[in-house]
N, C-alpha and C positions, 0 to 999 in steps of 0.2 A: 511493625515489620515493614521496612522500606522496600522489600522485594516486590510487594504487590501494589505499590503506589504509582507505578508507571514512570514513563520518561519525563513527564512534565515536572513531577516532584524531584526527580534526580537532577534535572537541570537547575531547578530552583535552589536545591541544596548546594550545588557546585558554584552557582553565582553568588550565593549568600556567603560562602567561605572567603571569597575574594572580591569584596564590593568596590575596591578601587579600580579594578581592571574589567569592569562589566562591559564597557564599550569595546574592548579588545577581545572579548571572549570568543572562542571558536564555536560556541553554541549559537551565537547570534550572527556569525559571519555570513552564513548562507542566506539568512533572512534579510540581512542588510543588503547583500548583493542583489537579491530579487527586488527589494524595495527601490534601490537606486536605479535599476533598469526600468522598472515600471514608471518611476518618476520622470524618466527621460522620454517616455512615449506620449504622443498626443492623446488627448481625451477621447476623440472619436475612435481611434485605433485601440485604445485601452478598453473601451466599452466592448468592442468586438472580441477582444481577448477574453474579457470577463464572461461574455456569453458562451464562448467556446469552452471555457473552464467549467462553467455551470453544467454544460452538456456532458463533459467528461466526468464530473463528480457524480451526477445523477444517473449516468449510464451504468448498466450492469457490468460492463467490462467483459473481456473475453475469458479471463481466468475462471470466474464462477460458472460460466457457460461450459467451458471445457471440463470442469470438475463434475458437473451434473451430467453432461453428455457422456463422459467416459464411464461413469457409474451405470448409466442407462444401457450403454453398449455392453458392458459386462453382464448385465442382467439378461439382455437378449441372447448373448452367446454363452450363457451359463452351462448348457449341456456340453457344448464343444470344449469349453474350458475345463469342465469336470473331467472329461475324457483325457485332455492334455495333461492335467496336473496329477491325476490319480490313476492313470492307466499303467498296467504292467509293472507294478511295484515301485513306481517312482516315489511314492510316499508323499507325506505332507510337506516336506522341506521345500519343494519347489513352489508350492502355494504360499508358504510363509515368506519366502524370499520375495515373491511377487507382491504380496500385500505390504511388506516392509518398504519396498521401493515406492509403491503407490502412495502409501501414507506420507512418506518423506516428500514426495513430489507435491502432494496436496498441501501439506503444511507450508512448504516453501512458497508455493504459488499464492496461497491465501495471505501469507505474510507480505509478499510483494504487492498484492492487490490492495490491501488495507494501507500500506505505506504510501502507495500512489494516491489513494483517496485523501489521506492526511495532507500530502503536499498540495493537492488540488485545493483543499479547503484553506490552507495557508495562503496560497496565491490569491484566492478569491477575496479573503479578508484584506490582504494588502491592497488589492485593486480597489475595493470598496472604500477603504480609508483614503486613498489618494483621490478618488473621484469626489468624495465628500469634502475633502480639503479644497479642491478646486471649485466646488459648488456646481458640479455638472450633473 
């Protein structure tokens, strides 16, 4: 089942289908542009960029903090929210709409967060390779 193998396997399969045009592949274009840029940067500045990216990758980020803080806020305000959602015959529909929107927001936020971490890891690997080639 290719569905559960992830993006790396999908890219591999697409590149394997057309081995003559691997260098021109759109899947490698972004990485090539990043690598060419970092190649043009001096080693001392590149090392500073590397340190900053390590900080970004290892930091918790704002999105997970917002997710946990918002949940905690809902817990604190639970009595008031209960009165708001279920008072005077409003029924459960308002609660379900709120939860649906909240779950969509969390899902999207976590998707963005992990995508940012993946790009930070890619940049870090590219910088490490360049610094190793330069023997710095």
